[in-house]
C-alpha positions as CSV (number, residue, x, y, z in Angstrom):
1,M,40.6,-91.1,16.4
2,L,40.2,-89.0,13.3
3,A,41.3,-91.9,11.3
4,A,39.0,-94.4,12.9
5,V,36.0,-91.9,12.2
6,T,36.9,-91.4,8.7
7,A,37.5,-95.3,8.2
8,T,33.9,-95.8,9.7
9,L,32.3,-93.0,7.5
10,V,33.9,-94.4,4.4
11,G,32.8,-97.7,5.3
12,V,29.3,-96.7,5.8
13,L,29.3,-94.9,2.4
14,Q,30.5,-97.7,0.7
15,T,28.0,-99.9,1.8
16,V,25.2,-97.5,1.1
17,F,26.3,-96.8,-2.4
18,S,26.9,-100.5,-3.0
19,K,23.6,-101.3,-1.8
20,L,22.0,-98.5,-4.2
21,N,24.2,-99.7,-7.0
22,L,23.1,-103.4,-6.4
23,N,19.4,-102.4,-6.5
24,A,19.6,-99.7,-9.2
25,T,21.5,-101.5,-11.7
26,K,20.6,-105.1,-11.1
27,V,24.2,-105.9,-11.4
28,D,25.5,-109.2,-9.7
29,T,27.7,-109.1,-6.7
30,V,30.8,-110.5,-8.7
31,T,30.7,-108.0,-11.2
32,L,30.2,-104.9,-9.0
33,H,33.2,-106.3,-6.7
34,M,35.3,-106.6,-9.8
35,H,34.3,-103.0,-10.8
36,T,35.0,-101.4,-7.3
37,C,38.3,-103.2,-7.1
38,I,39.4,-101.8,-10.4
39,V,38.5,-98.3,-9.4
40,A,39.9,-98.7,-5.9
41,V,43.4,-99.7,-7.5
42,A,43.1,-96.8,-9.9
43,F,42.4,-94.3,-7.4
44,L,44.9,-95.7,-4.8
45,S,47.8,-96.7,-6.6
46,P,49.5,-93.0,-7.1
47,L,48.8,-92.5,-3.2
48,V,50.4,-95.9,-2.4
49,L,53.4,-95.3,-5.0
50,F,54.1,-91.8,-3.3
51,S,53.5,-92.3,0.5
52,E,53.8,-96.2,1.2
53,V,56.4,-97.5,-1.2
54,P,59.3,-95.1,0.4
55,R,58.5,-96.1,3.8
56,L,58.2,-99.9,2.8
57,M,61.7,-99.6,1.2
58,H,62.9,-98.3,4.5
59,V,61.4,-100.6,6.6
60,L,62.7,-103.5,4.2
61,A,66.2,-102.3,4.5
62,G,66.0,-102.7,8.4
63,V,64.4,-106.0,8.2
64,A,66.5,-109.3,8.0
65,D,63.7,-111.4,5.7
66,G,62.2,-108.8,3.7
67,W,60.5,-111.2,1.3
68,L,58.6,-112.4,4.4
69,L,57.2,-108.9,4.9
70,I,56.1,-108.7,1.0
71,K,54.7,-112.0,1.6
72,M,52.6,-111.2,4.6
73,L,51.5,-107.8,3.0
74,L,50.3,-109.9,-0.2
75,A,48.6,-112.3,2.1
76,S,46.8,-109.4,3.7
77,V,45.5,-108.0,0.2
78,V,44.4,-111.4,-0.7
79,F,42.6,-112.3,2.7
80,H,40.9,-108.9,2.4
81,Y,39.5,-109.4,-1.2
82,F,38.2,-112.9,-0.1
83,Q,36.4,-111.1,3.0
84,S,35.0,-108.5,0.7
85,M,33.4,-110.8,-1.5
86,P,31.2,-112.6,1.1
87,S,30.5,-109.1,2.6
88,L,28.9,-107.8,-0.8
89,M,26.8,-111.1,-0.9
90,V,25.6,-110.7,2.5
91,L,24.8,-107.0,1.4
92,H,22.7,-108.1,-1.5
93,Q,20.7,-110.0,0.8
94,V,20.1,-107.6,3.9
95,T,19.5,-104.0,4.2
96,A,22.6,-101.4,4.6
97,V,21.7,-100.8,8.2
98,T,21.8,-104.5,9.0
99,H,24.9,-104.8,7.1
100,Q,26.8,-102.0,9.0
101,V,25.6,-103.4,12.3
102,A,27.0,-106.6,11.6
103,N,30.3,-105.3,10.5
104,T,30.4,-103.4,13.9
105,M,29.8,-106.5,15.8
106,K,32.6,-108.4,13.4
107,R,34.8,-105.5,14.6
108,V,34.1,-106.1,18.1
109,C,34.8,-109.6,17.9
110,I,38.2,-108.9,16.2
111,I,39.3,-106.4,18.7
112,A,38.2,-108.6,21.6
113,S,40.0,-111.6,20.4
114,S,43.1,-109.5,19.7
115,I,42.9,-108.5,23.3
116,W,42.8,-111.8,24.4
117,Y,45.2,-113.4,22.1
118,F,48.0,-110.9,22.3
119,R,47.3,-110.0,26.0
120,N,47.0,-106.4,25.1
121,P,46.3,-104.0,28.0
122,I,42.9,-102.1,27.8
123,E,41.9,-98.9,29.4
124,W,38.4,-97.7,30.1
125,T,38.0,-95.9,27.1
126,N,38.5,-99.2,25.2
127,L,36.0,-100.9,27.3
128,F,33.6,-97.9,27.1
129,G,33.8,-98.5,23.0
130,I,33.2,-102.0,23.1
131,A,30.2,-101.5,25.6
132,L,28.7,-98.7,23.2
133,A,29.0,-101.0,20.3
134,L,27.2,-103.9,22.1
135,F,24.5,-101.6,23.3
136,G,23.8,-100.4,19.8
137,F,23.9,-103.8,18.5
138,L,21.4,-105.1,21.2
139,S,19.1,-101.9,20.7
140,Y,19.1,-102.5,16.9
141,T,18.2,-106.1,17.4
142,I,15.5,-105.2,19.8
143,A,14.2,-102.4,17.6
144,S,14.3,-104.5,14.4
145,K,12.0,-107.5,16.1
146,R,9.2,-104.8,16.8
Protein backbone atom coordinates (compact mmCIF):
# COMPACT_ATOMS: atom_id res chain seq x y z
CA MET A 1 0.00 0.00 0.00
CA LEU A 2 2.81 2.39 0.90
CA ALA A 3 4.59 1.62 -2.37
CA ALA A 4 1.42 2.31 -4.37
CA VAL A 5 0.83 5.64 -2.62
CA THR A 6 4.48 6.61 -3.09
CA ALA A 7 4.39 5.68 -6.78
CA THR A 8 1.22 7.73 -7.26
CA LEU A 9 2.72 10.70 -5.44
CA VAL A 10 5.88 10.54 -7.53
CA GLY A 11 3.77 10.29 -10.69
CA VAL A 12 1.74 13.34 -9.73
CA LEU A 13 4.87 15.32 -8.90
CA GLN A 14 6.47 14.28 -12.19
CA THR A 15 3.38 15.43 -14.09
CA VAL A 16 3.20 18.77 -12.31
CA PHE A 17 6.90 19.55 -12.69
CA SER A 18 6.94 18.39 -16.32
CA LYS A 19 4.00 20.67 -17.09
CA LEU A 20 5.68 23.58 -15.29
CA ASN A 21 8.89 22.90 -17.22
CA LEU A 22 7.05 22.68 -20.55
CA ASN A 23 5.34 26.04 -19.89
CA ALA A 24 8.25 27.91 -18.32
CA THR A 25 11.09 26.94 -20.65
CA LYS A 26 9.14 26.44 -23.88
CA VAL A 27 11.23 23.31 -24.47
CA ASP A 28 9.69 20.72 -26.80
CA THR A 29 8.46 17.40 -25.45
CA VAL A 30 11.13 15.29 -27.15
CA THR A 31 13.95 17.32 -25.59
CA LEU A 32 12.29 17.26 -22.16
CA HIS A 33 11.83 13.51 -22.43
CA MET A 34 15.47 13.01 -23.38
CA HIS A 35 16.70 15.09 -20.44
CA THR A 36 14.40 13.39 -17.91
CA CYS A 37 15.54 9.97 -19.15
CA ILE A 38 19.20 10.94 -18.75
CA VAL A 39 18.57 12.23 -15.22
CA ALA A 40 16.57 9.10 -14.35
CA VAL A 41 19.37 6.82 -15.54
CA ALA A 42 21.95 8.83 -13.61
CA PHE A 43 19.96 8.72 -10.36
CA LEU A 44 18.62 5.18 -10.60
CA SER A 45 21.68 3.32 -11.92
CA PRO A 46 23.44 3.06 -8.53
CA LEU A 47 20.21 1.88 -6.89
CA VAL A 48 19.68 -0.76 -9.56
CA LEU A 49 23.29 -1.94 -9.40
CA PHE A 50 23.20 -2.43 -5.63
CA SER A 51 19.69 -3.73 -5.13
CA GLU A 52 18.33 -5.28 -8.31
CA VAL A 53 21.34 -6.81 -10.08
CA PRO A 54 22.15 -9.27 -7.25
CA ARG A 55 18.49 -10.36 -7.17
CA LEU A 56 18.44 -10.67 -10.95
CA MET A 57 21.57 -12.85 -10.91
CA HIS A 58 19.96 -15.07 -8.27
CA VAL A 59 16.81 -15.40 -10.36
CA LEU A 60 18.77 -16.03 -13.56
CA ALA A 61 20.66 -18.85 -11.85
CA GLY A 62 17.36 -20.66 -11.22
CA VAL A 63 15.76 -19.98 -14.61
CA ALA A 64 16.25 -22.39 -17.47
CA ASP A 65 16.26 -19.68 -20.15
CA GLY A 66 17.88 -16.61 -18.61
CA TRP A 67 18.18 -14.81 -21.94
CA LEU A 68 14.41 -14.90 -22.32
CA LEU A 69 14.05 -13.10 -18.99
CA ILE A 70 16.62 -10.49 -19.99
CA LYS A 71 14.87 -9.97 -23.35
CA MET A 72 11.55 -9.53 -21.55
CA LEU A 73 13.09 -6.98 -19.17
CA LEU A 74 14.58 -5.05 -22.08
CA ALA A 75 11.25 -5.16 -23.92
CA SER A 76 9.57 -3.76 -20.82
CA VAL A 77 12.03 -0.87 -20.74
CA VAL A 78 11.49 -0.12 -24.44
CA PHE A 79 7.69 -0.27 -24.13
CA HIS A 80 7.76 2.03 -21.11
CA TYR A 81 9.95 4.51 -22.98
CA PHE A 82 7.58 4.59 -25.95
CA GLN A 83 4.57 4.89 -23.62
CA SER A 84 6.02 7.87 -21.79
CA MET A 85 6.68 9.86 -24.96
CA PRO A 86 2.99 10.11 -26.01
CA SER A 87 2.16 10.78 -22.37
CA LEU A 88 4.35 13.89 -22.43
CA MET A 89 2.80 14.96 -25.72
CA VAL A 90 -0.66 14.69 -24.19
CA LEU A 91 0.53 16.59 -21.12
CA HIS A 92 1.66 19.41 -23.40
CA GLN A 93 -1.92 19.72 -24.70
CA VAL A 94 -3.95 19.41 -21.46
CA THR A 95 -3.76 20.50 -17.83
CA ALA A 96 -1.84 18.51 -15.24
CA VAL A 97 -5.08 17.52 -13.49
CA THR A 98 -6.65 16.23 -16.71
CA HIS A 99 -3.48 14.28 -17.42
CA GLN A 100 -3.53 12.65 -13.97
CA VAL A 101 -7.22 11.77 -14.31
CA ALA A 102 -6.47 10.15 -17.69
CA ASN A 103 -3.58 8.23 -16.09
CA THR A 104 -5.89 7.00 -13.35
CA MET A 105 -8.39 5.74 -15.92
CA LYS A 106 -5.56 4.08 -17.84
CA ARG A 107 -4.55 2.23 -14.67
CA VAL A 108 -8.14 1.16 -14.01
CA CYS A 109 -8.36 -0.23 -17.55
CA ILE A 110 -5.05 -2.08 -17.16
CA ILE A 111 -6.12 -3.56 -13.81
CA ALA A 112 -9.56 -4.58 -15.10
CA SER A 113 -8.14 -6.17 -18.24
CA SER A 114 -5.51 -8.08 -16.25
CA ILE A 115 -8.20 -9.34 -13.88
CA TRP A 116 -10.21 -10.51 -16.86
CA TYR A 117 -7.30 -11.96 -18.87
CA PHE A 118 -5.46 -13.73 -16.05
CA ARG A 119 -8.64 -14.66 -14.17
CA ASN A 120 -7.23 -13.18 -10.97
CA PRO A 121 -9.55 -13.39 -7.96
CA ILE A 122 -10.54 -9.99 -6.62
CA GLU A 123 -11.58 -8.92 -3.18
CA TRP A 124 -13.98 -6.24 -2.07
CA THR A 125 -11.08 -3.85 -1.47
CA ASN A 126 -10.07 -4.19 -5.14
CA LEU A 127 -13.62 -3.48 -6.23
CA PHE A 128 -13.80 -0.52 -3.85
CA GLY A 129 -10.61 0.95 -5.32
CA ILE A 130 -11.85 0.55 -8.88
CA ALA A 131 -15.22 2.05 -7.97
CA LEU A 132 -13.52 4.96 -6.20
CA ALA A 133 -11.35 5.66 -9.25
CA LEU A 134 -14.38 5.53 -11.56
CA PHE A 135 -16.33 7.83 -9.22
CA GLY A 136 -13.44 10.31 -9.22
CA PHE A 137 -13.23 10.19 -13.00
CA LEU A 138 -16.97 10.76 -13.42
CA SER A 139 -16.94 13.56 -10.83
CA TYR A 140 -14.07 15.28 -12.62
CA THR A 141 -15.80 14.93 -15.97
CA ILE A 142 -19.02 16.43 -14.63
CA ALA A 143 -17.21 19.24 -12.81
CA SER A 144 -15.06 20.15 -15.81
CA LYS A 145 -18.14 20.52 -18.05
CA ARG A 146 -19.65 23.18 -15.79
